[in-house]
matplotlib code that plots the C-alpha trace (Angstrom):
import matplotlib.pyplot as plt

x = [-12.8, -15.9, -17.4, -13.9, -14.2, -17.8, -17.3, -14.0, -16.4, -19.1, -16.8, -14.9, -18.4, -19.5, -16.2, -16.7, -19.9, -19.0, -16.7, -17.4, -15.0, -15.8, -13.3, -9.3, -6.9, -3.6, -2.5, 0.7, 1.5, 0.1, -2.4, -5.1, -5.6, -9.7, -10.5, -13.4, -15.8, -16.7, -20.4, -20.8, -19.1, -19.0, -15.3, -13.1, -10.4, -7.9, -8.6, -5.7, -6.9, -4.2, -5.4, -4.3, -4.8, -2.5, 0.8, 1.2, 1.9, -0.9, -0.7, 2.1, 5.0, 4.7, 0.9, 1.7, 4.5, 2.7, -0.4, 1.9, 3.8, 1.2, -0.8, 2.7, 2.9, 0.7, 2.1, 1.0, 3.9, 2.9, -0.2, -3.0, -4.2, -7.7, -9.3, -8.3, -11.1, -11.2, -13.6, -13.4, -9.7, -8.9, -7.4, -8.3, -6.3, -8.3, -5.8, -6.8, -7.1, -4.4, -5.2, -1.2, 2.3, 5.8, 6.8, 3.6, 5.1, 8.5, 7.7, 4.8, 7.3, 4.1, 4.8, 7.0, 7.7, 10.5, 13.3, 10.9, 8.6, 11.5, 12.3, 8.9, 8.3, 12.0, 10.9, 7.8, 9.5, 12.6, 9.8, 7.6, 11.1, 12.4, 9.1, 9.7, 13.6, 12.6, 10.0, 13.1, 11.3, 13.2, 10.9, 13.0, 11.8, 11.7, 11.3, 9.0, 5.9, 5.7, 5.5, 1.9, 0.3, -3.0, -5.3, -4.1, -0.5, 0.6, 2.7, 2.8, 5.3, 3.5, 3.7, 5.4, 5.5, 9.0, 9.3, 11.2, 11.9, 15.9, 18.4, 19.1, 23.2, 23.9, 20.7, 20.7, 18.2, 18.0, 19.8, 17.3, 15.0, 14.7, 14.3, 17.5, 17.6, 17.1, 19.2, 22.2, 25.6, 25.9, 23.1, 24.4, 27.2, 25.1, 25.1, 23.1, 23.6, 22.2, 20.4, 18.4, 21.3, 19.6, 16.4, 18.4, 20.5, 16.9, 16.0, 19.2, 18.7, 15.0, 16.1, 18.7, 15.7, 13.7, 16.4, 17.0, 13.6, 15.3, 16.1, 19.7, 21.4, 19.5, 21.4, 19.8, 21.5, 23.2, 26.5, 25.1, 23.6, 27.6, 29.1, 26.7, 27.2, 30.9, 30.9, 28.8, 30.2, 33.6, 34.7, 35.2, 38.6, 38.9, 40.1, 36.7, 34.8, 36.3, 35.3, 34.2, 36.1, 34.7, 31.2, 29.6, 29.3, 32.1, 34.0, 36.8, 35.6, 37.7, 38.8, 36.2, 36.9, 34.1, 32.5, 32.0, 28.1, 28.2, 28.6, 25.5, 23.1, 24.1, 21.3, 21.0, 23.0, 25.8, 23.8, 21.5, 24.4, 25.8, 22.8, 22.5, 26.2, 25.3, 22.9, 24.7, 28.0, 28.9, 30.1, 26.7, 28.2, 28.8, 25.7, 23.5, 20.4, 16.9, 16.8, 20.3, 19.0, 16.0, 18.3, 20.5, 20.6, 19.4, 15.6, 16.5, 17.8, 16.1, 14.2, 11.6, 9.3, 6.5, 3.5, 1.5, -1.5, 1.0, 2.6, 1.7, -1.5, -3.7, -6.6, -9.1, -10.5, -12.9, -13.4, -10.6, -8.3, -6.1, -3.5, -1.0, -1.0, 0.0, -2.5, -2.2, -1.4, 1.1, 4.0, 3.2, 3.5, 7.0, 9.8, 12.6, 15.3, 12.7, 11.7, 15.4, 15.9, 12.7, 13.6, 16.6, 15.4, 12.9, 15.8, 13.3, 12.0, 8.7]
y = [15.5, 15.6, 13.0, 10.9, 11.5, 10.6, 7.4, 6.6, 6.8, 4.8, 2.1, 2.6, 1.9, -1.3, -2.8, -1.5, -3.2, -6.3, -7.6, -8.0, -8.7, -11.7, -12.0, -10.4, -13.1, -10.9, -7.3, -5.4, -2.1, -0.3, -2.6, -5.2, -8.4, -10.0, -13.1, -12.0, -12.8, -12.0, -11.4, -11.7, -14.9, -16.3, -16.7, -16.6, -13.8, -11.8, -8.2, -6.0, -2.7, 0.0, 3.1, 6.1, 8.8, 7.7, 9.0, 12.5, 12.8, 11.0, 6.9, 4.9, 4.6, 1.0, 0.4, 2.5, 0.2, -3.0, -1.6, -0.6, -3.8, -6.2, -4.8, -5.3, -8.6, -11.5, -14.7, -18.4, -18.2, -14.5, -13.8, -12.2, -8.4, -9.0, -5.3, -1.9, 0.3, 3.1, 3.4, 6.1, 6.7, 3.0, 1.7, -1.8, -4.4, -7.3, -10.8, -14.1, -16.1, -18.8, -20.8, -20.9, -20.6, -22.0, -21.2, -23.3, -26.3, -25.8, -25.3, -28.3, -31.0, -33.6, -33.1, -35.3, -33.8, -35.2, -34.0, -34.0, -31.8, -29.2, -29.2, -28.8, -25.8, -24.2, -24.6, -22.5, -19.8, -19.5, -19.2, -16.6, -14.5, -14.8, -13.4, -10.7, -10.1, -10.1, -7.1, -5.5, -5.5, -6.8, -8.2, -7.1, -9.2, -13.0, -15.0, -18.8, -16.7, -14.4, -17.4, -18.6, -21.9, -22.7, -25.6, -26.9, -26.9, -24.0, -21.2, -17.6, -15.0, -12.5, -9.1, -6.8, -3.9, -3.5, -4.2, -2.3, -1.5, -1.9, -1.8, 1.9, 2.0, 4.0, 4.4, 4.6, 2.2, 1.6, -0.9, -1.4, -3.9, -8.0, -9.7, -10.0, -13.7, -13.7, -10.7, -10.5, -9.5, -6.5, -5.3, -5.8, -3.5, -0.9, -1.2, 1.3, 0.0, -3.8, -6.2, -9.5, -11.0, -9.7, -11.9, -14.9, -14.8, -14.8, -17.9, -19.7, -19.0, -20.4, -23.2, -24.4, -23.7, -26.3, -28.8, -28.5, -27.6, -24.7, -21.1, -21.5, -18.2, -16.8, -13.6, -11.5, -7.8, -6.8, -7.9, -10.9, -11.9, -11.1, -13.1, -16.2, -15.9, -16.4, -18.9, -21.3, -20.1, -18.6, -15.4, -13.4, -11.6, -9.1, -11.4, -13.2, -10.6, -7.5, -4.1, -5.7, -3.2, 0.1, -0.8, 2.1, 0.1, -2.6, -3.3, -6.4, -9.6, -12.6, -14.9, -18.0, -20.7, -22.1, -25.1, -27.9, -27.5, -31.7, -31.4, -29.6, -30.9, -34.5, -35.9, -33.4, -34.6, -32.9, -31.1, -29.9, -28.4, -27.4, -25.1, -23.8, -23.0, -20.5, -18.9, -18.1, -16.9, -13.8, -11.4, -10.5, -10.4, -14.4, -15.2, -17.1, -15.9, -17.0, -18.0, -19.8, -21.6, -22.6, -24.8, -26.1, -30.1, -30.4, -29.6, -32.3, -35.1, -37.8, -37.3, -35.4, -32.5, -34.0, -33.5, -30.8, -32.4, -34.8, -32.0, -31.3, -29.1, -27.7, -29.0, -26.5, -28.6, -25.9, -21.8, -21.4, -23.7, -24.5, -27.4, -28.7, -32.6, -34.9, -37.1, -40.7, -42.9, -40.3, -41.9, -45.3, -45.0, -43.5, -45.4, -46.4, -43.7, -41.1, -42.7, -42.3, -39.0, -37.8, -39.6, -37.9, -34.4, -34.6, -35.9, -38.5, -41.8, -41.8]
z = [15.2, 17.0, 15.1, 15.4, 19.1, 19.1, 17.3, 19.7, 22.6, 21.4, 20.6, 24.1, 25.8, 23.5, 24.5, 28.0, 28.2, 26.6, 29.5, 33.1, 36.3, 38.0, 40.5, 41.1, 40.7, 41.3, 42.1, 41.8, 42.6, 39.6, 38.3, 39.2, 37.4, 37.5, 35.7, 33.7, 31.2, 27.5, 27.8, 24.0, 23.2, 27.1, 26.5, 29.8, 29.7, 31.7, 32.4, 33.8, 35.4, 35.4, 37.7, 35.6, 38.4, 40.3, 38.1, 37.8, 34.5, 33.5, 31.9, 33.0, 30.3, 31.0, 30.2, 27.1, 26.1, 26.8, 25.1, 21.9, 21.9, 22.1, 19.3, 16.8, 17.9, 16.9, 17.8, 18.7, 21.5, 22.6, 24.9, 22.4, 23.7, 22.7, 23.7, 25.3, 27.2, 29.2, 32.6, 34.7, 35.7, 34.7, 31.7, 31.2, 29.1, 27.6, 27.3, 26.7, 29.8, 30.6, 33.3, 34.7, 34.4, 34.3, 37.8, 39.1, 37.4, 38.3, 42.1, 42.2, 43.1, 43.1, 39.0, 37.4, 33.7, 31.5, 29.1, 26.1, 28.6, 29.1, 25.3, 24.2, 27.1, 25.5, 21.7, 22.4, 24.4, 21.9, 19.2, 21.0, 21.7, 18.1, 17.0, 19.4, 18.1, 14.6, 15.3, 17.4, 20.4, 23.8, 26.8, 29.4, 32.0, 30.9, 34.1, 34.9, 36.1, 33.0, 31.0, 31.0, 30.3, 28.4, 29.3, 25.7, 26.9, 24.8, 26.4, 25.7, 26.7, 28.8, 30.6, 28.2, 30.9, 30.7, 26.8, 24.4, 21.1, 20.2, 17.0, 17.1, 17.7, 20.4, 21.7, 25.8, 27.6, 31.4, 33.4, 36.0, 34.0, 34.6, 37.6, 39.5, 39.1, 35.4, 34.9, 32.7, 33.7, 31.4, 33.1, 36.3, 35.4, 34.4, 30.6, 28.7, 25.5, 25.0, 23.0, 22.4, 24.8, 27.8, 27.0, 25.9, 29.5, 31.4, 29.1, 30.1, 33.4, 33.0, 30.8, 33.7, 36.3, 34.4, 34.5, 38.6, 39.9, 41.8, 40.5, 38.9, 40.3, 43.5, 44.1, 47.4, 46.4, 43.1, 44.2, 45.5, 42.2, 40.3, 43.1, 42.7, 38.7, 38.9, 41.3, 39.2, 35.6, 36.6, 36.8, 33.5, 32.3, 29.6, 27.2, 28.1, 27.7, 25.8, 27.1, 30.6, 32.6, 30.5, 31.7, 34.0, 37.3, 36.7, 39.7, 40.2, 41.9, 43.3, 40.7, 40.8, 38.5, 36.1, 37.6, 35.1, 34.3, 34.1, 38.0, 38.2, 35.5, 36.5, 33.7, 31.0, 27.9, 25.8, 23.5, 26.3, 28.3, 25.1, 24.2, 28.0, 27.6, 24.6, 26.7, 29.3, 27.7, 29.4, 26.1, 24.8, 21.2, 21.3, 23.2, 20.9, 19.1, 19.7, 15.8, 16.3, 19.6, 17.6, 15.0, 18.0, 17.4, 20.7, 19.6, 16.5, 19.0, 21.0, 23.4, 20.7, 22.3, 24.3, 22.4, 23.0, 24.3, 26.6, 28.7, 32.2, 32.5, 35.5, 36.3, 38.0, 40.8, 42.5, 41.6, 44.2, 43.6, 40.6, 40.7, 37.9, 37.2, 34.5, 33.3, 35.2, 32.4, 30.4, 32.5, 32.2, 28.2, 28.2, 26.6, 29.3, 28.4, 28.7, 32.1, 33.3, 32.4, 34.1, 37.3, 37.2, 36.5, 39.5, 41.8, 43.1, 41.4, 39.6]

ax = plt.figure().add_subplot(projection="3d")
ax.plot(x, y, z, "-o")
ax.set_aspect("equal")
plt.show()
């Protein structure tokens, strides 16, 4: 036992000495994220420092889940956990560094992106999510700023602090997960038993946000979130969603008819709307799975997904400034149909 501990401590010290923190790039309630460097390879990394000492029972469960989950998952569209090491009262997660996220691209109105761009981002998101679900892991916080983008255009799902394994029938889970705007209706009604459908709903909201360049269902409170949802998608009935009235926090809402999505997503092709609507079905048992979504005609019809190297990417202009930009000649090479869709998606003429 002593020999094993000594070996583990030696390995931890070697890993610690191989990384240095360069500057802070983000901070949350329980963790600080640094831009760092692996000294032996000169590779840029992200180092997430979690303060163990501030939790009375030791290590925060979200940190344990994140480490456990990322050690199990290896996929091109899931962020890679490179190393884990302790230092003083901190747990440090060394993650691959990606320069930006999908939220930054959506909010930057100087960037014009096309239907093909949206298709490739959705393709990568669903591939990563399918890998999670096939390994019985729910992400439980899918949103644009948890979808990171590398310099090569690759998209990777990140931040698994709320992730949880699923699949055991009758297992009780908390409903207090997922950022509100992306939270599935069963969670808002207090469901304690749920599956992959909660991640699919969130992904549908992300899909809609990419098409609109604005959040799709931005509620101010949980009740307002449901109201916003029902105004957009209609108030669900027991016939449409069997068992809805039996959910723990169910309350009756004013009846709203379903608004034809064509009126809002005016530039979207029929296959785009069909896939979107299959992700945003109220009854989670009827909601499409990630694997089924990947086989949807949307991904095989024109326009084709934009090649990875031509997707909008960030350009680092100074150590303190990162902006996102499409190469100047990219739009000039698009065919006429793609240009037309791009104009409408951005609500501006190119």
